[in-house]
N, C-alpha and C positions, 0 to 999 in steps of 0.2 A: 362409348369409350370404355375400355376395360379399366378396372380398378387396379392400381399398382399394388405390388406385393407389400411394400411398406405400409400403404394405407390399410390393406387387409389385416396386417399384423397389428397395427395400432387399434383398429376397430375390435379385433379379437381380444386384445389386451384390455380394452375398455369394457367389453362384455365380461371378461374374467374378473375385472375389478368390481363390477356391480354384483356379479354372482358371489364373489367372495364375501362381500359385506352382508348380502342377503343370507348366505349360508351360515355365517357367524351368528347373525341375529336369530335365525331359525333353529340353531342348535340349542341343545339343553346342556347346561353345565351340571353334570351329575354330582360333582363334588359340592357345588353350591347348594344342590337340593338336599344333600345329606346333612349339611351343617347349617343350623339356624343361627341367627345373630345371638350374641351373648345374652342380651336382655331376655330373649325368648327361652333360653335354656335354663333359667332360674326356676326352681321348683315352686309351686304355689305357696307352700308353707313358708319358704324362705322369703317370698315376696311379701307376705303378710307381716313378717317380723322385721324386715329390712326397712330402713328409712327410704323415703321417696327419692328416686334417682332423678337427676336432671335430664331434661330432654336430650335425646340423641342428637349430636351435632350434625348439621347438614353435611352431606357428602361433598368432598372437594371436586372440582372439575375433572381432575385426573381420575378419581374414583368412579365418577359417573361414566366417563368414557370407557374405563376398564370394564365396568359392569355391562355397558352396551356391547363391547366386543365379545364378552362371554356369552351374551344372549340371555333370554329369559324363557319362561314357560309359555310357549306358543303352540297351541293345538289347532288353531284355525286363524285365518286372517285373509283379508283382501289386500291386494298390493298393486302398486303401479311404479314403473321405473322408466326413466328417459335417459338415454345416453346419446350425446352428440359429440362429434369429432370433426375438427377441421385441421388438416395438415397437408403441407405440400400443395396448396391450392385446391385440394379436394375436400368434399364435405360428405358426411354420412351421419345417419341417426338410427337409433334403435329404440322403439317404444314398446314396453311390455305392460300388460295388465292382466289381472286374474284374481284367483282366490284358491285357497286350499283348506282342507279339513281332514285331520288324521282320524282314522277309525281304530279298530281293535288292533292289537299287536299282530304282526305278520300278515296284515291285510294291505292290499294296494290302496293308498290314500285317494280320496276324491280331490280333484283339482281341475282348474281350467286356466288356460294361458292363451292370450292373444298377443301376437307380435306383428309389428310393422317395421320393416327395414327399408331405408332409403339411402341410395348411394349412386353416384355417377349417373344421375338422371333416371335411375330405375327404382321401382318400388315393389316390394313383395309383402303380402299380407297373408297371415295364416295363423292357425292355433291348434290347440289340442285340449281335449276334455277326457278326464278319467272319472268314471263313476264307480270305480273299484272293480266291479265284475265285467265291465265293458268300457270301451274307449273309442274316441272318434278324432280324426283329423277334421278341422273346421275352417271355414271361411265365412265370417258373419253368421247367419242363421243356417247355413248349409253345412252338412257334415257327411263324412265318409267313414263308416264304421271300420275300426281295426278288426280284421278277421279273427274269429275265435281261435283258429289254429296258431296265430301269433300271440294274441293277448293271453291265452291260457298258460303259455310258458312264462310270462311275466308274473301271473298270479301264483304259479307253482314256485317260482323263485322266491317270491315274497313269503309264501306259506312256510317254506323251508328255511327262512332266515337268511337266504343268500343275498337279499337286497339290504345293504347296510343302512341302519338308521342314522339320521343326521348327527347325533351325538358321538357316533363311532367313526365318522369319516374324518380322517386327518386333512386339515386344510393345506393347500399347496403353499400358502404364504402366512406370515404372522403380521397382520395389520398393526398390532400394538407396537411393533418395532419401528413402524414408520413415523410415529408421533414425535415431534420435536418439542412443542410447547402447547399448553392447553389453557383456555380461559373460559369463564362462565359469562354468558351474555344475558342472564336473567331467565325468568319463567315465561312460558307462552302456552296457550291452550290450543291443541290440535285435535280436531274431531271430538271435542268434549273432554279430552284428557289433558290434565296439567302436565307439562313437560318442562325440563330444564334445557335451555339452549346452550350447547357447549361448542366452542370453536377450537380448532387446532391447526397448527402448521405441520405439514408432513415433510419428510426427507425425500426430495424428488429422486435422488440417486437410488435410495433403497426401494422406492416404489417401482422404478423401472427395472432394477436388477432382479427383484423378487418376482415380478410379473413375467419378465422374459424367461427367468429360470423355470417358472411353472410351465410356461409354454414349451420350453425345450424338453422338459421331462415327459411331455406327452408325445414327443417325436417331431414337433414342429421345427422347421429350419428357421432359426431366428438369428439376427445379427448380434454382435457383441453388445452387452449392456453399457459398456463404458462410452462408446460413441454416441449412443442415444441419450444417455443420462446427461451429456453435456448440453443437449438442446432443450432439456426440461428446465424451465426458468423457476417455476414455483409450483407448489401443490398445497391446497387448503381444504380443510374438512369442517363441515358444520353438522352437528347431530342434535336432535331434539329427543331427549331421553325421558321416559315416563318417570315422574317424581316418585311414585309409589312402587311400580312394578319393575322399574329399570329396563323396560323394553323400548327400543328405538322406534319412534313413530315416523321420523323423517331423517333422511341422511343426504347431504349434498357434498360432492367432491368436485373441485375445480383444479385442473392442471393446465398451466400455461407453458407453451413452448417458445423458444427464442424465435423471433419473427412474428408471424401471424397465426401460429397454430395454437389450438386449445382443445381441451377435453373436459366435458362436464357430465356428471352423474347426479340424478335426483331420484331418490327412492323414498316411497311413502307406504306405510302400513296403516290399515284402518280396520275397524271391527275385530280387533284382536281378541281371540278366545270367545267369539260370538258365532252362532250358526251362520254358515255361508250357503247361499242359494246357487248350487251347482247342478245344472240340468243338461240333458242331452240336447243336441241341436234340433230345431223344429222340422227341418227339411233334410232327411237322410237319403242319400242317393247311392246307387250302385257304382262300383268301379273306383276310380281314383281322381283326385283333383287335377286340373291341367296347369300349364304354365310352369313358372319357376317354383311355385309352391308344390306342384305335383312332383317335380324332380327332387325337391327336398324330401318329401314323404317317401319317395322310392328309396332314397339313400338311407333314411331312418329304418325302414322296414328291412332292407337288405342287411344293414348292420346288425339289427336285433336277431333276424332269422339266422345269420351266419355266426353269431357270437359263440355258439358252442362247437364250432369247427365244421358245422354242416355247410352245404352249398347254399349261398344266399338266395332267397326267394323274393321276387318282386311283389309289390302290393297288388298289381294287376292280376298276377297269378293267384294269390291268396284270396282276393275278393271275388273271384269268379264262382258263380253257382252252376255254370254249365256242365262241369264234369259230373255232378250228381244227376242233372237232368238227362245227360246222355246215357249214363249207366242205367237209369230207370227205364228209358225208352228201349235200350237194348234188351233189358230183362223182360220187357213186355212184348218183344218180338217186332218192334217197329224199325223202319228204316231211319237212319240218322245221317245228316249232312252237317259237317263242322268246318267252318272257314277259320283257319289259323292265320292271323294277320298282324302286321305292324301298322299302327294307326297313322304313321307318317309316310308310308310307302304309296307311290302313285298308283301302281297296279293294285295295291291292296284297297285303295279307295274305290277303284273301278269294280273290284270284286265284291265289295260291300253292296253296291247297287245290284249286281247280278244275284247275290244271295237274297236280297229283298224281293226281287222279282220271282225267284225260285220258290220262296216261302209262300207266295200267293198262288203258285201253280202246282204244288205237290202236297200230299198228305204226310210226307216225311217230317220228322222233327228237324228243323233247320236252326243251327246255332252259329254264332260268330264269337270268337274268343281271341285273346291276345296270345301270340305264339309262345310267350314265356309261361303260359299255363299248360303247355302240352304234357308235361310230366304228371300232372294231376289226373290225366285220363287213364293212366296205368295201362293195363293189358289191352284196352280197347285200341290203342294206337302205338304201343311201344315197339312193335316190330316193323313199323313203316318208315322210321328214320326221318321224321319231320324236322327239317333243319333250316328251311328258307321259306320266305313268304312271297306272294300268297300261296297257301297250300290248302287244298280241300280234301278232307277225309270222308269217304262214303262208306257207311256201315250198313250191310243188308240185314234182312230180318233174321238171319241165322247168326249174326254177330261177326261175320267175316268183313274185313275192312280192306279198302284200297286207297291209294294216295294219288291225287291229281295235283300236279305242281304248276305254278304259273297262272296266267290269266286264261279263263275259259268263258265263252259266252253262255248266256242263259239257256238257249235251245240245246246246246251240246250237253250242258250239265243236267238239264231236265231229262234228256234222253238217257243219260247214264243212270239217273235215279230210277227211271222207269224200267230199265233193263236189269237192274239189280234184283235179286230174288227176295 
């Protein structure tokens, strides 16, 4: 069953809500860093002469929540977040977990992210790991390295300061404006850290209007906020804020819709400002992941590669090592056979079997590549006009190439290789 557009919009809004709070928490309040509390600004000599000051009164629930929205000094942390949504008889969930650790200024930070999305009976799992100088798409312990050709552009952007730091990114919404009333629920220990539990009632209409406005600003086609706001019955927030560092350790948001609909978000940080164990996947494979996650990675790569106005390039094309192998074989005066194929084509599947048999019968260098990688072969194939699959390019020992389109049997192809000079 296809997921309805309203359901997708609601799930996207839920993700935005969670990302908003995490971005706020991860941001640094530069103004707060520059100004120390009044008691700390007193000079040592004045402190010695002045009478003892009474203890600083405990922060009010409103002040604690405001501090949480401003964020604290977070250079590293592990995190987990769960978003669940039920609306119009449909259910969906998003589970995120991972960790991050900032490095030097203008370096790509190290981070890992694992995501599980379930909706309409379908489930997609996948993740991403950045080690700063290299990155991987991941599923469990299996990874597919992001090609250097793509990742180097990310590193260059970070080195040139083109990647904005969190404290300089304007948030699309102002969560503080959502708060109606705040209460303290006492202190609790989370992960060995003393926190103050603060609860708040949110303005449902503001939450919906601001969230949909942020979505609309990104070009999304969204319905009017007024109609949706009428079905939001209530919105509640609970935050557990570090008593000493004012860093949120846990955040819960619950939104109830008229009828049976509800949205919940649970975000938790742990190991704040402690070293994080972020490593490359243990099983690194060539090519690209399959299924829905594979389609997602293709979209990510196409978006990044085309961000500067260039023609988008697929991950299958960037990940291929065969263009370099073909170029070396041609330079060495060897015959080369390249099957350009679409993995989903019926004739392409048959041709892959032909190519395997050919590889066992000839001394030529035999390669199989995705048709989207054809441009990476440059002058070796550029005059042949490879535009459909299956297509076989045969390059003789002098570097001259010919194109054979469509299905061809093993004997015919083997004879063509033998006849080539």
